[in-house]
C-alpha positions, 0 to 999 in steps of 0.5 A: 850571655844567652837571651831570648831570640828577638827579630832584630837578631835575624839579619845578623843570623842570616849574614852569619849563615852566608859565610862560606867558611862557616857553612863548610865547617858546619856542612850545612848549606846556607839558606841563600834567600832572605825569604826562605831564611825568614820563613825557617826562623818564623817556624822555629820561633813559633814552635814551643818544642824548640828551645832557642837562644841568642848568644851575646858576647861583649854586647854583640850577637855572636850567634845562636843555640837551640834544641829540638825534637827530631826522630825520637832525640832532642838535638842541640846545635849552635852557630857562631859568627866566624869573627867570634871563633877561637874565643871560647864563645861556643863553649861558654854558650853550650855550658850555659844552654845545658841549664836552659834545656834540661831534657836528657839526653841531648844529642848533637851531630857534628861533621867529622872535619869540624874539629873546633865544635868537636872540641866544644862538645867534649869540653861540655861533657858530650860523649861520642856515640857513633859515626853516621853519614849525612844524606849529602855524604858528609861523615858525622859524629853523634854525640850524647850528653846525659 
């Protein structure tokens, strides 16, 4: 289900992150310009501290998952194309990813209104540690694994 990210995945990731419902659920703005999106991903792909994988589902690119160091924590995040929501894709991808990145603890920030992602984290053994408010005012929950 997971494989290395390749350049031909990037246009699919770009389209997925432009979906307004996806950005609302993630409480993360889309990178509207392809050049900005590509610059971000080239940085991610060139950073050896980032663990990044493409999520495959029935032979199709369903999204991506990754982890990186930030402010003394190792954060994890995933993005699933809306057409794959509700199929267990995120849960299966996260469960598999936990074997790819063995750094513990892992942390995740999730918008408090993103019930689906909260369920994914909890199914995979993440425990809610607290509540924060993002700079844009969105209430987020901090989760920890390990």
